[in-house]
Structure formats: C-alpha cells, structure tokens
C-alpha positions as CSV (number, residue, x, y, z in Angstrom):
1,M,-24.5,-108.3,32.4
2,R,-23.1,-111.2,30.4
3,Y,-21.2,-110.4,27.2
4,F,-19.8,-112.5,24.4
5,I,-16.5,-111.5,23.0
6,E,-15.4,-112.5,19.4
7,L,-11.7,-112.7,18.8
8,S,-9.1,-114.3,16.6
9,Y,-5.4,-115.1,17.2
10,N,-2.2,-116.5,15.8
11,G,-1.4,-119.3,18.2
12,S,2.3,-119.6,17.4
13,A,3.5,-117.8,20.5
14,Y,1.0,-119.3,22.9
15,H,0.7,-122.5,24.9
16,G,-2.9,-122.9,23.7
17,W,-6.0,-121.0,24.8
18,Q,-6.3,-122.0,28.5
19,N,-4.3,-120.5,31.4
20,Q,-1.1,-122.4,32.2
21,P,1.0,-122.2,35.4
22,N,4.3,-121.7,33.6
23,A,3.5,-120.8,30.0
24,L,1.8,-117.9,28.2
25,S,-1.8,-118.5,27.0
26,V,-4.3,-116.5,24.9
27,Q,-6.7,-116.6,27.8
28,E,-4.1,-115.0,30.1
29,V,-3.3,-112.0,27.8
30,T,-7.0,-111.4,27.0
31,E,-8.0,-111.5,30.7
32,K,-5.2,-109.2,31.6
33,A,-6.2,-106.6,29.0
34,L,-9.9,-106.8,29.9
35,S,-9.1,-106.5,33.7
36,T,-6.9,-103.5,33.1
37,L,-9.4,-101.6,31.0
38,L,-12.4,-102.4,33.1
39,G,-10.6,-101.8,36.4
40,K,-11.7,-105.2,37.9
41,Q,-10.3,-108.7,37.9
42,M,-12.0,-110.5,35.0
43,S,-12.3,-114.1,34.0
44,I,-13.4,-115.3,30.6
45,M,-14.8,-118.7,29.5
46,A,-14.1,-119.7,25.9
47,A,-16.1,-121.9,23.5
48,G,-13.2,-124.4,23.7
49,R,-9.6,-125.0,24.3
50,T,-7.1,-124.8,21.4
51,D,-3.8,-126.6,21.9
52,A,-0.4,-125.0,21.8
53,G,0.4,-123.5,18.4
54,V,-3.2,-123.8,17.1
55,H,-4.7,-120.7,15.6
56,A,-8.3,-119.3,15.7
57,K,-9.9,-117.4,12.9
58,Q,-13.0,-117.1,15.2
59,M,-13.2,-117.8,18.9
60,F,-16.0,-116.8,21.3
61,A,-15.7,-116.4,25.0
62,H,-18.1,-114.9,27.6
63,F,-17.5,-112.7,30.7
64,D,-19.7,-111.1,33.3
65,T,-19.4,-107.5,34.5
66,D,-21.4,-104.7,36.2
67,V,-19.0,-102.1,34.8
68,D,-20.6,-99.7,32.3
69,F,-18.7,-99.3,29.0
70,E,-19.1,-98.3,25.4
71,I,-18.6,-101.4,23.3
72,K,-16.9,-99.7,20.3
73,D,-14.6,-97.9,22.7
74,L,-13.7,-101.1,24.6
75,I,-13.0,-103.0,21.4
76,F,-10.6,-100.2,20.2
77,K,-8.8,-100.1,23.6
78,L,-8.5,-103.8,23.8
79,N,-6.9,-104.0,20.3
80,S,-4.5,-101.2,21.3
81,F,-3.6,-103.0,24.5
82,L,-3.4,-106.6,23.3
83,P,-0.3,-108.1,21.5
84,I,-0.3,-107.9,17.7
85,D,-1.3,-111.6,17.4
86,V,-4.6,-111.3,19.2
87,A,-7.5,-109.3,17.7
88,I,-10.9,-108.4,19.1
89,H,-13.7,-108.2,16.5
90,N,-16.9,-107.8,18.4
91,I,-18.5,-107.6,21.9
92,F,-22.2,-108.0,22.4
93,K,-24.7,-108.6,25.2
94,V,-26.3,-112.0,25.6
95,K,-28.8,-113.6,27.8
96,A,-27.8,-114.1,31.5
97,E,-27.7,-117.9,31.1
98,A,-25.9,-117.9,27.7
99,H,-22.7,-120.0,27.7
100,S,-20.0,-119.7,25.1
101,R,-19.0,-123.4,25.4
102,F,-22.3,-125.3,26.1
103,D,-24.5,-123.2,23.8
104,A,-22.4,-123.7,20.7
105,L,-24.2,-125.7,18.0
106,S,-21.2,-126.5,16.0
107,R,-17.5,-125.8,15.5
108,T,-15.6,-125.9,12.2
109,Y,-11.9,-126.5,11.9
110,L,-9.6,-125.9,8.9
111,Y,-6.3,-127.7,8.3
112,R,-3.9,-126.4,5.7
113,V,-1.5,-128.7,3.8
114,T,1.0,-127.7,1.1
115,L,3.1,-129.8,-1.2
116,K,5.2,-126.8,-2.2
117,K,7.8,-125.3,0.1
118,N,7.0,-121.7,1.0
119,V,9.3,-119.8,3.3
120,F,6.6,-117.2,4.1
121,T,4.0,-119.7,5.3
122,N,6.1,-122.4,6.9
123,D,4.7,-121.6,10.4
124,Q,1.1,-121.5,9.2
125,V,0.8,-124.5,6.8
126,Y,2.0,-128.2,7.1
127,Y,4.5,-129.0,4.3
128,V,4.3,-132.5,3.0
129,K,7.2,-133.4,0.8
130,Q,5.8,-136.5,-0.9
131,G,3.0,-136.6,-3.4
132,L,-0.6,-137.3,-2.2
133,D,-3.4,-139.2,-3.8
134,F,-6.0,-136.5,-3.4
135,D,-8.9,-138.5,-4.7
136,K,-8.3,-141.3,-2.2
137,M,-8.1,-138.8,0.7
138,K,-11.5,-137.3,-0.4
139,E,-13.0,-140.8,-0.6
140,A,-11.7,-141.8,2.8
141,S,-13.1,-138.6,4.4
142,K,-16.6,-139.6,3.4
143,I,-16.4,-142.6,5.7
144,L,-16.4,-140.3,8.7
145,F,-20.1,-139.7,8.2
146,E,-20.8,-143.4,8.8
147,Y,-19.7,-143.2,12.4
148,K,-20.4,-141.4,15.7
149,D,-17.7,-142.9,18.0
150,F,-14.3,-141.4,17.3
151,Q,-12.3,-142.8,20.3
152,C,-9.6,-143.9,17.9
153,F,-8.8,-140.2,17.1
154,S,-8.9,-139.0,20.7
155,K,-5.8,-138.3,22.7
156,S,-5.0,-141.1,25.2
157,K,-6.0,-140.7,28.8
158,T,-8.7,-138.1,28.0
159,E,-11.5,-138.1,30.5
160,V,-14.8,-137.6,28.7
161,K,-18.3,-139.0,29.2
162,T,-18.6,-139.9,25.6
163,Y,-16.5,-140.2,22.4
164,H,-19.6,-139.6,20.2
165,C,-19.5,-136.6,17.8
166,D,-21.9,-135.7,15.1
167,I,-19.9,-134.8,12.0
168,M,-21.7,-132.4,9.7
169,K,-19.0,-131.7,7.1
170,A,-15.7,-133.3,6.2
171,E,-14.2,-132.3,2.9
172,W,-10.9,-131.6,1.1
173,H,-10.5,-128.9,-1.5
174,F,-7.8,-127.1,-3.3
175,K,-7.0,-123.4,-2.6
176,D,-4.1,-122.0,-4.7
177,D,-1.1,-124.2,-3.9
178,E,-2.7,-125.7,-0.7
179,L,-4.9,-128.6,0.2
180,H,-7.6,-127.6,2.8
181,F,-9.4,-130.0,5.0
182,V,-12.6,-128.5,6.5
183,I,-14.5,-130.4,9.2
184,Q,-17.6,-129.4,11.1
185,A,-19.1,-131.2,14.1
186,N,-21.2,-130.5,17.2
187,R,-18.1,-131.3,19.4
188,F,-14.5,-132.5,19.0
189,L,-12.3,-134.7,21.2
190,R,-8.8,-133.7,22.2
191,N,-6.4,-133.9,19.2
192,M,-9.2,-135.3,17.1
193,V,-8.8,-133.1,14.0
194,R,-5.0,-133.5,13.9
195,A,-5.3,-137.3,14.2
196,I,-8.0,-137.5,11.4
197,V,-5.9,-135.4,9.1
198,G,-2.8,-137.5,9.8
199,T,-4.7,-140.7,9.1
200,L,-6.1,-139.2,5.8
201,I,-2.6,-138.1,4.8
202,N,-1.4,-141.7,5.3
203,V,-4.2,-142.8,2.9
204,G,-2.9,-140.2,0.4
205,L,0.6,-141.5,0.8
206,G,-0.5,-145.1,0.2
207,R,0.4,-146.3,3.7
208,L,-3.3,-147.0,4.4
209,S,-6.1,-148.0,2.1
210,V,-9.4,-146.2,2.0
211,D,-11.2,-149.2,3.6
212,D,-8.6,-149.3,6.4
213,L,-10.4,-146.3,7.9
214,H,-13.4,-148.5,8.8
215,T,-11.1,-150.9,10.7
216,I,-9.4,-148.0,12.5
217,I,-12.6,-146.3,13.6
218,Q,-14.1,-149.6,14.7
219,S,-11.0,-150.5,16.8
220,K,-11.5,-147.5,19.1
221,N,-7.7,-147.6,19.5
222,R,-5.6,-144.5,19.1
223,S,-2.5,-146.5,18.2
224,K,-4.3,-147.9,15.1
225,A,-4.9,-144.4,13.6
226,G,-2.4,-142.2,11.9
227,F,0.0,-139.6,13.2
228,S,-1.0,-136.3,14.6
229,V,-0.2,-133.5,12.1
230,P,1.6,-130.4,13.5
231,A,-0.5,-127.8,15.4
232,H,0.7,-124.9,13.2
233,G,-1.5,-125.9,10.3
234,L,-4.8,-126.1,12.3
235,Y,-7.3,-123.3,12.6
236,L,-10.6,-123.0,14.6
237,K,-12.5,-121.5,11.6
238,N,-15.9,-120.6,13.1
239,I,-18.5,-121.4,15.8
240,T,-22.3,-121.3,15.5
241,Y,-24.9,-120.4,18.1
242,P,-28.7,-120.2,18.3
243,D,-30.0,-116.9,16.8
244,D,-31.8,-116.0,20.0
245,I,-28.7,-116.0,22.2
246,K,-28.2,-112.2,21.8
247,L,-30.2,-109.7,23.8
C-alpha cells in the first residue's frame, strides 16, 4: 500500500528536508521513526525540498509498506518518538501511482517580515530595521503575474529543464506587527521565494524602482535581482492535490 503522511516542522535545527551525509535532516529523523515503529527500513519521498532553516506548516510525503497498522495508533506513536520540532498530523491511503511531488497541483509559501524587534520571534521572522514603502512592494509584486520565466530568481548552477513557473498568488498583507508575503505557484525554483522577497524589500527600501522588476526578470540574471532573505522567515504553508488522489 502507498500512504501519504502530512507533517509540519520547525526547520531551525535541520539542514533542510533532504538527507545529508554529514548533517541532520527532517527526512532522516522521520524515516528513522517510521522504520523503528514499522520494524522495516522505510524511505519517504516528500513533495519538495526545503532548505536549511526553512520551516513547513504543511508538508506531504509518501511511503510504501506491506506492514499492517492502525493509522491513529501510528500517528500517536510517531509523535511520541519524533523530536519536539517535527509533528505528524495525518496518514492516509492513496492510489498506488500517487506521488507526493509530481501530483502536487500547487505549493504556497509564506515569508514573515517584521519592522519591530521581538526577542521571542527572532528565529522565526526576518527583522528589517529600516522603514519600508509597503505600497510600492505591493505594486511590484503584481508584476510577477506578467511573467513565466523566473531564472533571475533561481539559485545559480541549478540543473532544471525549465525556469517556467505559473504564479497564482503573490501578495503582501499586514498581520499584527508583521508584513506577510504569500506566494502560490505550480512549482518553485531553488531559492526563488527568498530571492523574490529580497528584491521586493529592495523596492520597499527605495534601492530599486517598481519598474526595475521588469528589467530584472527579463535579464534572466540572478546577479541583477535582490539579495536572498534569511531562511528562518520562510514557511512552506500548504500543498494542494487532486481530490481523487485518496483511496
């Protein structure tokens, strides 16, 4: 049987999702817990790879097993076994050919920015000391909908077949003392969200004009875009799948 597992994690202590030879990953601790509880070596395939320090409010992964188990019981045991910064929310059966990565219809990311120093959230939100022109940042974010090729926001030396992404949402809004940037697309390039946010912050700081975003995207040159904001303010917010993926 193939199962999807829904989880969330605080990425501060991990070197990203994917297994690393000399660093702790979320995949490693999750596979270890699942293998221990099912009594067989398990491997899991996630919907995507989050970088070191990036968090996930909702991540999906799939695994195959012929071991019988009670879903509620396994969820409880996994949460007891896993570190405090990784939580399992659901496990459900899916079609044999279902794939957590390739069947995803969209992914949504959240980036949190604050202009107010807060000692309790400094490892979860990016603190910007200078004032930002929020209206210009909002205006610039709308330009993203006019393009498909986002090579300028991709990490250099990334091997991909295409730099095309279909952006469905890109918006800024206030939440309490924070500025939240939410972006949804069918796929994302490596470092894409952090580079977009850094570029939009440069617009807000007056280092770039709104129209400069056209020139940056058309250049397809990473060095023309803004800085990459720190990983600790980035969250994989949610992932959508076709309704008929479940059994």
